[in-house]
N, C-alpha and C positions, 0 to 999 in steps of 0.2 A: 455435616460433621467432617466430610473430606476437605471442605474449604477452610476449616478452622486453622488459625495460626496463633500460637501462644504469643503473649505480649509482655514486654517490659516497658513501663512508662517512666520517662524522666520528667519530674516536676513535683509540685505540691499535690499531695493526694487529694486534698479538698477541691482544688481546681479541676483535677482530672475526673473525680467522682461527679462533680457538678456539670461537667462538659457534655455529658451524655455518651461519652466514648464507651462506657460500660452500661449496657441497657438495664432497664428496670427489671427486677426479678429474674436475673440471668445467672447468678452465682450460687453454687451449691454449698460452699464452705468458705468461711472467712477466718483466718488466724491473724491476729495482730499483736505485736509486742511493742506498744508505743513507748518511746524512750522516757525514762524518768530517773532522776538521780536519787537512788535509795539511800545514798550515803550522806545526803544533805542533812544538816541539823534542823530541827524544827524551828529554831530561832531564825534561821535564814529562810527556810521554806515558807514560813507563815508570816514573814515580815511584811508590813504594809509598804506598798509601792505606789509611786505616783504614776500618772498616765502620760508622762512626757516622752517616754521612749518610743522610737519609731516603729518597732515591730515586736510581736511576741515570737521569740525564736527558740530554737532548740538545736544544739550541735549533736552530731551523730554519735559522739563518744561521751561528752560531758552531760548530755541531756538536761539542759536547764531551760525552763519556760519562764517567760517574764510577762508581767501585766503591762500592756501598752495599748496602742491604738488598735492593733489587730484583734487582741483579746477583747477589748471594749466593744468593737464592732460586732464580733461574733456573739458576745453576750446580748447585745441589743437585738440581733437577728433572732435569737432564740426566744427572748422575752416577748418580742412583738410577733412571733411566728404562730403557726397553727398547731403547736403542741403545748397547750396551756399547762399541763402537769409538769412538763420539763421546764417551762418558763418559771413556774412557781418554785420548783426545786432550786434552780440556779439563783433566784432571788433570795431564797432562804439560806442557801450556802454562802452567798456573798455577805449576807447580814451576819452570819456566824464566823466565816473565815476572814473576811476583810478583802481588800484589794491587793492580792499578793500572787506569788508564783503558783501556789497550789490552785488558787481560783482561776488563774490563766490556763493552767493545765487542764482543769476540769471543763472549762468553757470551750477551749479549742478541741478537746476530745468530744464534747457533746455534739458540735456541729458535724464532725466527721462520722460519729456513730449514727447520726440521723441518715446520712447519705449511704452508709454501709447497710443499714436496715432497708433502705429503698432498693438497693441492687440485689438483695438476698432473695432467693426463691422462697415460696411458702414452705417448702420441705427443707430449707437450709438451716445451717447452724453457724454460730459465731463463738469463737474462743478468744477472750481477751486476756493476755498474759501481763501480769503486773506484780508489784510487791506489796507487802502489808502496809506501807506508808500511805498508799492511796487507794487500795483495793476496796475499802468500805465506801468511799465516796464514789468511786467508779460504779460500784454495784447499784447505788441509788440512781445514777444517771442511766444505767442500762435498764433498771426496773421501769423508769419513766418512758423509755423508748420502746423496749420490747414487751413490756408488761410483766408484772410480778409472776403471773401464771406460767410464763415461758422461761423462767429461770430453772435450770436443770441441776447444776452442781457448782460448788466452789471447790475446785481441785487444788489440792496442796501438793506441790512438787518439792521434795527435799533436794535442793540444788547443790548442797555441799555437806561435807562431813562436819563433825563437831568442832567448834573453835570458841575461844574465849572472847567475851565482850566486856567492856568496862562497865561495871555496876548495872548489868542487866543480863538476861539469859541470852545465849548465843543465837544469832539470827541466821537461820540456814534454810529458809524455804521461800518459794515464790507462790503466788496465787494465780490460778487460771479460772476465769469466770466463764461458764459455759451456758449459752442461751440458744434457744431455738426461735425461729420466727413464728411458728404455729405449733400446735400439738401434733401435726402430721409431719413430723421431721423424719429424715432418713437416719437409721441407726443400725450399725453392725456391731454385735458384741465382740469386744476384744478381751484378751486374757492377760493376766499377770502370772508370773511363776509363783508356785507355792513357797511359803516361808520355810526355810530349812528346818526350823523347829517342828513345823507341822509334818514335813516329809519324814523326818527322823522318828517321829512318834507314830504316825499312821502307816507309813510305808516302811515298816521295820523288817520285813521279810526280804530275803535276797535269794534268787534262784541260782542254778548252777551256771548260768550265763552272766551272772553279775547284775541282773535286772531287779530293781526294787519293785515290790508289790505289796498290796494290803489284801486282807480278807473282807469280803462283803457277803452279808447274809443273802442267800438266793430266794428268800421268801418275804412276803409282806403280811401285815396284820389282816385278819378276817378270812373267813372261808369262802370258797368259790365252788359253784356246781359245774363250772365249765372245765376246759382242758387244763387250766392252771391249778385246778383242785385235784387232779388225778395223781395217783402214786407214781413215783419215778425211782427206779433202782431199789425198790423195796421200801421206800420212804414215803409215808403218807402225810402231807402237810396239814390235811384237815384234822388229823388226830390231835394236832397241837393248836388248832384254831387259826391256821394260817393258810396261805396259798403261794404257789410259785410266782416269783416276780416276772417270769417270762415263760415262753411255751416250752413244752417237753422237747420239741425238735431243736429249739435254740440251746437248751441245756445239753443235749447230745452233741451239738456242734461245738460248744465251748469245751466240753470234756475231750472231744477228739483233738482239739488244739492245745490240750494241756492246761486249760484255764480253769479247771475245777480242782480244788484242793480237797482230798479225801483224808480225814484224820485217821490215824492208825487204830484208834479205839473203835471197836465193833459197835455198829449202830449209831455212831456219831454222825451228825448232819454235815454235809459238804459245804464248802464255801466257794464263792467265785473269786478268782484272782484278778485284781485290778492293778494293772501295771502303770507305774508312774510315767514312763516314757510314752504312754499312749494317751495321757490326759492332756488337755489343752491348758490346764491351770485353772485359776479362779477368775470369774468375770472381773474385769478391772474395777477397782474401788476408787473412791475420790481422794485417797491419800497415796501418792506415788513415791515410793522410796526405792524403787527398783531400777530407776534410770539415773545413771551417774552423770555428773557434770563432766564436760570435756577436760581431760587431764592434759598436762603439758606435752605428753608424747603421743596423744591420739592422732590418728591419720587424718581425721576430718578437721583438726584444729587449724584455724586460719589466723590466729593471733588477736582476735577481738575479745575483749574481756566479757562482753555480754552475749557471746555466741551460744546458741542453744544446741543441744545434741540432736542428731538426726532421729534417734530413737523416740524422742519426745514428740516430734512432729509426725513420725510414722504412726504412733498410736492414735493421735488425733485425726489424721487424715483417713486411716483405715476405719475408725469408728463412725465417722460422720460423712463419708463419701464413698462412691464406687468408681470403678474404672470408667474413664470418659467424662466424669464430672468436672466442673470448673472450680478451682481453688484460687482464692485471692488473698494476697498478703499486701496490704497497703503501706507497710513499713518494712519492705523486704530486705534491706541491708545487704549482707553478703550472701543471701539467697538460700538459706537452709530450707525454708518452706518450698521454694521453687525446685530445688534439687530433689527433695523427697517426693514432691508431687510428680515430677518427671519420672522418677524411678518406679513409682507406683501406678504409672500409666494414667494419671489424671491430666486434664488440661489445666493451664495455669495463667494467672495474671499477677504481675508484680509491679509495685510503684515505689520509687525512691527519688529523693530530691538531690542526690549527689551523683555526679558522674563517677566518683570513686566506687560507689556501690554498683552501678550499672556495669562498669568495666570489670570488677571482680566477679560479678555474677556470670557475665558472658564467659569469662575465662574458666570459671569453675564448671560451668555446664559443658563447655567444649572439652576440657581436660577429663571430665568424669565420663561423659557419654560418647564422645567422639562422633563417628558417623551415624550412630544410632540416635542422636539427639533429634527430637521432634522439631519441625520448622517453627521459628519464632521471629518476631520483629521487635525492634526498639523504636518506640514512639517518643519524639521530642528531642532527639539528637540533632546536631547541626547537619543540614542536608547539602551544604555547599560551602565554599570558601568564605563567602560573606557571613554565613551563619556561624562559622568557626571563629571568624574575627570578632563578631558580636559577643560570643561567649567569652573570648579572651578579654574583651574590654570590660565586661561585667565582673568576671571572676577568673583570675589567672590560674588558680588551683583547679577549678572545675575544667578549664581548658586543658590543663596538663593531664588530668586523669582521663579525659575523653580521648586525647591524642594517643596516650599509651594504649588504650583499648583498640585503636585502629591497627596496631601491629601485634596485638595479643600479648602485650607486656603487662606485668603486674607492677603496681607502685612500689618503689624501693624506699620504704620508710625506716630504714635503719640509719637515718641521718643523725650525725652527732651534733652536739651543740655548736653553733657557729655555722661555718660553711658546710654545704651539703655535699662537698667533694664532687659536684658535677653529675650526680646520679639521681635521676628522677624515676627511672623504671628499670626493671631487670627481666631477662628472659633467659631460659636455659634450654639447650638442645643436646641430644645425643646423636652420634653417628651410627650407633647400633644399640640393640636392646640392653646388652650388658656392658656397654661402654661408659666412659666417664662423662660427667656433665660439663658442658662448655657454657660459659657465662657471656651474655650479651648485656652491655649497659646502655641505657638510653637517657638522653637529655632532651628536654622539650623547651623551646624558646618561642614566645609569642611576640617578642619585640625585635629590635635590631640586633644582629649578630655580626661579628667580624672575624677575620682570619685568626686573630690572637686567641679568641675563645675556642676555635676549632683545635688549635694547637694545645690549648689547656686540656681539652677533652682527650686528646691523644695521651697526654701525661697521666690522666686518670685511668685511661685504658691500660696503660702499662703498670701503674701502681696496683690496680685491682686484679691484675693478671687475667683480664677478660680476653676472650677470643675476638670479639667484635664490638665495636661501639657504634651507636646510631644517634644522630642529631636530627630531631624533628623541628622544622621551622615553619612559621606562618608566612614569612616573607621569603622571596627567592634568594638563594645564596649568591654571593658575589663570586667573581672569577678567583680572587685570592683565597676565598673559603674553599672552593673546589680544589684548588691546587694544594692547600694545606691538608685537606682530607686525603688526597691522592698520595701525599708523602708518607702516610701511615703504612703503606705497602699492602700486602695481601695475606690471606690465610689460605693455606693449601689443605684441602679436605682429604681425609683418609678414604672417605666414601666415594668422592668424585675427584680423583687425583688429577684429572685433565682440566678441572675448573678451578679458577682462583676467585676467592671472595674478598672484596675490599674490607680491610680491617676497620676503616672508619667511613661510614656511609651517611650522606645527608639526604633526607627525605622531606619534601615540602608537603604541606597540607593539600595543595592542589594535586600533587602527584599521587597522594594516597587516595583522594577522591577519584582519580583517573584509573585506579587499580594497581598502581605500582606497589610492590611489597619489599619488605626487608629481605636482603639476599643472604641466606645462610643455608647450610646443608639441612635438608628436611627428610630425615630418615624415619623418625618416630615423632609423634606430637610432643611439643614442649611439655615438661613436667612441672611447671611452675607451681601449680596448686598442690600436686600430689607430694612433692618432695621439697622443692626449694622455698616455697612460700611460707614455710613454718618460721622462717627468719623474720617475716614481716610482723612488726610490732604495732603498727598503726601510727597515725599522725600524732604529734605532740599536741597538748591542749592549746598552745599558742597558735599553732598552725591551723587547728580546727576553727578557732574563733575567727580567724581571718577568712576562712574558706566558706562560711555559711551565713550569708547575709539574710537569708530567709529561713522559713521553717523547713527543716529537713527530715530525714528518715530516722527510724528507730535503730535498727541493727547497725550499720555494720556491727554485727554481733557475731548472726549469722553472723 
């Protein structure tokens, strides 16, 4: 237990699950929100597709799956595999649905769900979050893998308030399919608040302290010859064919605490006062209307349209795990599951195929938990300059997001159409707790850079009224580049008046690997996630399509 270290995996979750990095039957709870475009029309979603495309892919925000060689290979694996019922199901679904995006989605989910079932403990549970477009098909797949007997609930989450839809009822709910691996699953009862109508009707009495309470009969049906059948305070329950619901001593204790209500009418039976603020609520039902979607002003909002509220994950994690248990999110996106698991003292594993997600999760964790954050490691990041160069060669955007994470910067995706104004990342710092926020802008270059581009960045620095600018380069800067950066002068800190901070700094990837850091006043941790990152709106659809050549993650939601 002491040697455990939480892990964030960069890569395709199928490859990681099959690699053996997550041992068989080692995970207590799995939550996954696999991306799916619920706004797609059925004409598009169920359109027949050829097999000529190179990959079945999904983008982190547009979540579109395609039938292609990868989906066809996964289909073949299942049909020829050792799960005949699942193979029969996929063949039947393909005969019914055809060769289209929906079939690709179900096939690619089937192979992943088989691996998730393998790493789940016998006492473990899985929650699959989806929408009504695909939930019924996914339930068939889960039934084939987990067994019909291990289906527990179809949870309905009201994710938005009422809104109008063209020629149909308003769509305002998601589905969460809850399965256990065996009947011996871990379960902790969680509670929902009472409905206001119920409390107004049943807890209609208010004491002199403003506390709501209701009256409860202190007796039960049937007589008793034991102590609960004895008279108390001149009242004999046996005379009315009843018995006390608790002992005489307990009734005395309740009365001493003012929890017995004595009617003014002589001879009337007393009642026990049940206070609303002492009740846990009702055991959670399978329709959840009490957890609101993240609104525009919520502190936890990160700007992702599919981000789930922490309260939703808190209920799931509390119900199906205990402190010290391992929670896995194979589509962890911006890290809501990871953050809640950390707060609730669970161990955790997260997988995502984008460096954008890994960078944002790291920043979210450090900004939220600071020095109290449990030890963790990132598996799959470049480990040296050659690895970074290889990442840049394969995907420039992934390299950019990874490099921003090296200096704890968040992606600056408020880019306007056309030029991006030379800003790839942002970082904010304060020199004192109640002081103003100072902005640092970051530009990342994986190719050749010259002195003119450094001077352009200085212009952006002035235009943005930023305090410091940083250029991260893969290749070593030339002497003219260093000279151009030096011409930007220095920032004098209020906190450290004797020290000067270069306003324009150049950091190479080699220097970052060697431990060199961005130079700025470090009084309190940067507040990018807590305050500044609300400006982050996420990549444009065009940027996303260029950025994900393979199958990526669900959230950036989280």
